[in-house]
N, C-alpha and C positions, 0 to 999 in steps of 0.2 A: 505492498500498500504506499504510496507516494504521500509526503507529508503537505499539508496547505501552506505552512512558513518555512523559513529558512532559519538556520537556528539565529544568523543574524537580525533578520524580522522579529521575530521572539524577544531578542534582548534589546530590541530599543523599543521596541513597545512595553517591554516591563521598566523600563528606566522612564521612559513618557507617563508611565501609572503611579511610580517611585514619586513624580517631582510632580506631581498633580493632585486634586483633592475634587472628587466630587460632590457637585456642590448645587442645587436647584430642584427643579422639576425632578420627578420619577416616571417613567416609562411604565406604561401596564406590566411589565414582568418586575416592577421593582428596583430598577434599576438607573442609577443617575442617567438623564437625560442630555448634562453640561457636565464638561470637567474641563475645570478651571487651573491654572498656574496659581499657584499661591501667592506670588509675589503683586498679582492684578487687582491692587483692594477693591479699586471704584468697579469691576465686572463683577467682583464677588457681592457689591452692594447690591447693583443692579440685577442681577441674579434673585438673591434675596426678596427683594422690593417685586420680584414678579407673581411669589408664592401671598403678599398680605390683598393685592390687586384684585383676585378671584375668590377670596373670601365673603362667604355671602351672611346675610345674617343669622348667628345661631353658630356660627364658626367653630364654635366651642362646646357645642352638644346643651350649653346654655341658654341664655341669653344675649351671646355678645354680637355688638353690633358691625357691619362688613366697613373695612376702611373706604374712608370716601373718599371720593378724584381729589378734592381741593388739598389732602394729606401728601396722597401722592404723587400730587402734582409740585408740591413743596418740597416733598424729598426728591425730587428729579432736578429743582432750581438748586439745590447746594448739591447736587451730584455735576451737574455743571460750571459753579462756581468752583468745585473743589480743584485737587489736586489727589492723585493719588495715598501718599503719604499723609492727608487730612484721615484716609479712612484704619488706616493700620490700626490695629486693636479695637473696632467698634465693631457691633455686631447690632442688624436692626430686626424689631420685632415684634409683630400686629399686639394692638394693646384691644380689650372686651370694648373700651369707649369708644371704638375708632377711630383709633390715633395710631403711628408707630412710634416703638420705643428705637432710640442708639443707645446702644451699654457700652461703656469701655470695658475691657477685659482684663486691665491690668490696672484701674484705679477706680476709686469709687466715685464713677458719673455717669449719669443717664440724661437725656434728653425726650422729653415727650412730644409730638409734633403732631398738630392741629392743622386744621385748617386753615386757621387765621391768626392762631397766634404758637408758643411752642410753652416749654416749662424744662427747667431745668435743676442741677443737684450736681453739685461737685466739691472735690476735696481742695481746698486752698491752706498749705500750711498742715497745720494739727485742726481745721475748723472745715465742716461741711457747709456749706452756703447754697444757695440755689432764689431762684426768683420764678415765681408765676406768672401764667398768661400775660408775656410778655409780645409785642409783637412778633409777627413774623418776617422774616427776613433772612434771605438767605447768609449772606454776610456777619450780622449776627449769631445766628447758630452755628457759623466757622467760628467765629470767635471764640464760643464755647469750644467746642471740641479740638480748636488748636492752642488752647490753655490747659486741658486736660491732657493733652498729646504732651506738652512740654514738661 
């Protein structure tokens, strides 16, 4: 029986798998439909943003609100104004109140993005500070993200 791939092709495939991270939606077979290089932070967030855009009312099995188009638009504005490094260590998650939450994985920081406003908390020195219902602007959110990254 003749093999379908050469040893070299299999080795190349294994290297690409080991240097990539499956992320995003899954096929009907449960396999990732998108594989992104780990160093492309903005693409990772764009793929993660795809999931909340399809969430319907009650997506949590209870009474969660769908993520609004205004919220998704605001995150898109942040993505357009940001650079790849801005997203390092940040994750994006849907929230049951129809917003999305950005969480910093190595610092105590979080940002809730709404349709018209955002709220955040972050550690500054030994204190935790934050603000609620700040008028939304992509530069203002990026300022908070960048201060958490430094």
